[in-house]
C-alpha positions as a printed NumPy array, in Angstrom:
array([[113.212,  29.22 , 137.307],
       [115.553,  30.585, 134.451],
       [114.893,  27.697, 132.248],
       [111.373,  28.3  , 132.79 ],
       [111.574,  32.258, 132.029],
       [113.876,  31.225, 129.159],
       [110.854,  29.136, 127.417],
       [108.23 ,  31.719, 128.141],
       [110.273,  34.334, 126.229],
       [110.667,  31.848, 123.158],
       [107.085,  31.053, 123.353],
       [106.048,  34.602, 123.546],
       [108.328,  35.495, 120.432],
       [107.147,  32.717, 118.35 ],
       [103.54 ,  33.539, 119.309],
       [104.463,  37.527, 118.226],
       [105.974,  36.034, 114.897],
       [103.074,  33.991, 114.106],
       [100.453,  36.782, 114.533],
       [102.679,  38.936, 112.125],
       [102.471,  36.351, 109.517],
       [ 98.834,  35.843, 110.118],
       [ 98.089,  39.726, 109.89 ],
       [100.152,  39.436, 106.886],
       [ 99.105,  36.758, 104.871],
       [ 95.288,  38.059, 105.555],
       [ 96.05 ,  41.349, 104.234],
       [ 97.544,  39.67 , 101.256],
       [ 94.372,  37.768, 100.469],
       [ 91.936,  40.555, 101.011],
       [ 94.072,  42.769,  98.456],
       [ 93.947,  39.558,  95.865],
       [ 90.037,  39.213,  96.426],
       [ 90.043,  43.135,  95.738],
       [ 92.142,  43.019,  92.726],
       [ 89.438,  40.245,  91.222],
       [ 86.783,  42.428,  92.055],
       [ 88.259,  44.908,  90.218],
       [ 89.185,  42.794,  87.212],
       [ 85.436,  41.692,  87.066],
       [ 84.118,  44.851,  87.289],
       [ 82.516,  45.04 ,  91.136],
       [ 83.94 ,  48.304,  91.675],
       [ 81.986,  48.768,  94.912],
       [ 83.32 ,  45.326,  96.339],
       [ 86.831,  46.485,  95.472],
       [ 86.365,  49.678,  97.343],
       [ 85.009,  47.908,  99.843],
       [ 88.476,  46.14 , 101.085],
       [ 89.629,  47.159, 104.59 ],
       [ 92.908,  48.551, 105.116],
       [ 94.596,  47.749, 108.258],
       [ 98.202,  48.568, 108.82 ],
       [100.376,  45.612, 109.998],
       [101.454,  45.732, 113.605],
       [104.521,  46.692, 114.777],
       [106.08 ,  43.291, 114.027],
       [104.535,  42.406, 110.827],
       [106.238,  45.665, 109.251],
       [109.268,  44.234, 109.625],
       [108.101,  41.155, 107.049],
       [109.287,  41.805, 103.744],
       [106.057,  42.438, 101.443],
       [103.969,  43.825, 104.188],
       [104.308,  47.352, 103.243],
       [103.633,  46.746,  99.607],
       [100.617,  45.121, 100.604],
       [ 99.256,  48.271, 102.491],
       [100.148,  50.337,  99.485],
       [ 98.691,  47.903,  97.043],
       [ 95.318,  47.92 ,  98.81 ],
       [ 95.191,  51.807,  98.577],
       [ 95.827,  51.852,  95.19 ],
       [ 93.19 ,  49.453,  94.609],
       [ 90.668,  51.648,  96.754],
       [ 91.357,  54.6  ,  94.718],
       [ 91.024,  52.826,  91.42 ],
       [ 88.136,  51.262,  92.44 ],
       [ 86.594,  54.573,  93.311],
       [ 87.422,  56.318,  90.154],
       [ 85.944,  53.384,  87.978],
       [ 83.003,  53.589,  90.296],
       [ 82.454,  57.542,  89.618],
       [ 83.705,  58.884,  92.846],
       [ 86.117,  61.365,  91.04 ],
       [ 86.057,  64.018,  94.109],
       [ 87.565,  61.292,  96.486],
       [ 90.625,  60.33 ,  93.889],
       [ 90.948,  63.869,  92.698],
       [ 91.844,  64.675,  96.304],
       [ 94.515,  61.664,  96.568],
       [ 98.214,  63.046,  96.705],
       [ 99.732,  59.568,  96.005],
       [ 97.877,  58.784,  92.579],
       [ 98.904,  61.83 ,  90.495],
       [ 97.993,  60.263,  87.392],
       [ 94.635,  58.775,  88.757],
       [ 94.015,  62.408,  90.16 ],
       [ 94.483,  63.813,  87.114],
       [ 92.373,  61.616,  85.105],
       [ 89.685,  62.395,  88.02 ],
       [ 89.726,  65.78 ,  87.493],
       [ 89.172,  65.508,  83.813],
       [ 86.153,  63.096,  84.143],
       [ 84.661,  65.079,  86.932],
       [ 84.876,  68.581,  84.561],
       [ 83.253,  66.62 ,  81.576],
       [ 80.64 ,  65.118,  83.758],
       [ 79.78 ,  68.67 ,  85.232],
       [ 80.074,  70.683,  81.844],
       [ 79.277,  74.344,  82.396],
       [ 80.349,  77.698,  80.725],
       [ 83.495,  77.481,  78.612],
       [ 85.256,  80.1  ,  80.311],
       [ 85.225,  78.269,  83.59 ],
       [ 85.894,  74.992,  81.819],
       [ 88.698,  76.549,  80.377],
       [ 89.914,  77.559,  83.8  ],
       [ 89.399,  73.987,  85.031],
       [ 91.132,  72.46 ,  82.388],
       [ 94.5  ,  74.772,  82.727],
       [ 94.397,  72.801,  86.263],
       [ 94.302,  69.523,  84.361],
       [ 96.682,  70.202,  82.279],
       [ 98.949,  71.133,  85.424],
       [ 98.425,  67.775,  87.161],
       [ 99.792,  65.921,  83.856],
       [102.816,  67.997,  83.282],
       [103.669,  67.396,  86.958],
       [103.083,  63.589,  86.249],
       [105.477,  64.193,  83.633],
       [107.753,  66.103,  85.539],
       [108.111,  63.1  ,  87.657],
       [108.121,  60.878,  84.923],
       [108.909,  61.722,  81.592],
       [108.443,  58.31 ,  79.748],
       [104.588,  58.034,  80.796],
       [103.   ,  57.744,  78.007],
       [ 99.345,  57.747,  79.101],
       [100.035,  60.87 ,  80.858],
       [101.763,  62.522,  77.773],
       [ 98.596,  61.304,  75.372],
       [ 96.103,  62.817,  78.331],
       [ 98.332,  65.963,  78.626],
       [ 98.009,  66.677,  74.52 ],
       [ 94.76 ,  65.589,  74.149],
       [ 93.629,  68.071,  76.999],
       [ 95.578,  70.655,  75.816],
       [ 93.764,  70.723,  72.211],
       [ 90.321,  70.216,  73.892],
       [ 91.028,  73.481,  75.93 ],
       [ 92.262,  75.212,  72.758],
       [ 89.123,  74.239,  70.607],
       [ 86.963,  75.043,  73.894],
       [ 88.507,  78.853,  74.129],
       [ 88.727,  79.219,  70.306],
       [ 84.965,  78.226,  70.027],
       [ 83.595,  79.818,  73.172],
       [ 80.801,  77.377,  73.609],
       [ 79.572,  76.014,  76.562],
       [ 80.854,  72.334,  77.267],
       [ 77.415,  70.031,  77.672],
       [ 77.659,  67.343,  80.516],
       [ 79.22 ,  64.128,  79.464],
       [ 79.047,  61.075,  82.04 ],
       [ 81.517,  58.466,  81.228],
       [ 80.052,  55.818,  83.713],
       [ 76.461,  56.083,  82.146],
       [ 78.128,  55.865,  78.677],
       [ 78.954,  52.098,  79.437],
       [ 82.789,  52.372,  79.133],
       [ 84.297,  49.852,  81.805],
       [ 87.901,  49.392,  83.219],
       [ 88.645,  47.304,  79.776],
       [ 87.397,  50.173,  77.508],
       [ 84.045,  50.191,  75.203],
       [ 81.766,  47.739,  75.306],
       [ 82.207,  45.865,  71.932],
       [ 79.268,  45.29 ,  69.377],
       [ 78.767,  45.291,  65.854],
       [ 78.199,  49.027,  64.27 ],
       [ 74.642,  49.629,  63.161],
       [ 75.358,  50.108,  59.741],
       [ 77.938,  47.071,  59.849],
       [ 76.811,  43.593,  57.99 ],
       [ 78.329,  40.229,  59.326],
       [ 78.303,  38.899,  55.809],
       [ 81.235,  40.887,  55.354],
       [ 83.232,  38.544,  57.613],
       [ 84.946,  35.537,  56.012],
       [ 86.418,  32.585,  57.833],
       [ 89.711,  31.751,  56.519],
       [ 90.648,  27.911,  57.191],
       [ 94.565,  26.973,  56.605],
       [ 94.913,  24.703,  54.003],
       [ 97.344,  21.412,  54.096],
       [100.374,  21.014,  52.593],
       [ 99.357,  19.183,  49.635],
       [ 96.384,  21.462,  48.852],
       [ 98.806,  23.936,  48.968],
       [100.943,  22.449,  46.2  ],
       [ 98.017,  22.088,  44.248],
       [ 96.76 ,  25.232,  44.458],
       [100.037,  26.428,  43.211],
       [ 99.729,  24.386,  40.21 ],
       [ 96.27 ,  25.675,  39.307],
       [ 96.04 ,  27.719,  36.287],
       [ 99.385,  26.958,  35.104],
       [ 99.166,  25.518,  31.552],
       [101.784,  22.876,  30.283],
       [104.77 ,  24.159,  28.542],
       [104.162,  24.497,  24.83 ],
       [106.608,  22.496,  22.509],
       [107.5  ,  24.114,  19.206],
       [106.367,  22.379,  16.174],
       [108.912,  22.188,  13.024]])
């Protein structure tokens, strides 16, 4: 009887471990699929990744909590690039992305210069909080200086800020869409083909005259 009970206990342990491993691997697959959707600019699909906390057993497995954090970060990032700035700005864990979202929401709405300056104060403070936690954050430092200068310009000119939606302008997670400028000419671009060693030696000799010999 004791042997049967021992087998049952061992079987239950293996079943629980297998279930925990399956849950963890399934979450990692969903995170990988969300990352693929994000880099291929399918923001809605990336944000639709369900986040399910691992079971009590799965939490003890290495990487389980990291997968949950990665899935949460992916959802927040997808919301940002999808234009859901309000949800991102309210996320206390993504400070830099929340500050970016607050700035994007401000530019999207525009408005009276006094109200804009007041909102920019909050954006500047958000970037300052990020730099206080991570002084080496180059992106936060650049954005902090940029918003500070923009705020000074708006306050000095006292002009209302026109609405500007970055999403409608064609910007993507990879930056602006590249194209040839309207006034540019493709004929100016030349293709340079590397020369072979023998051609390079002949090119060096070209234009050099023979050594003149003195007469007399």
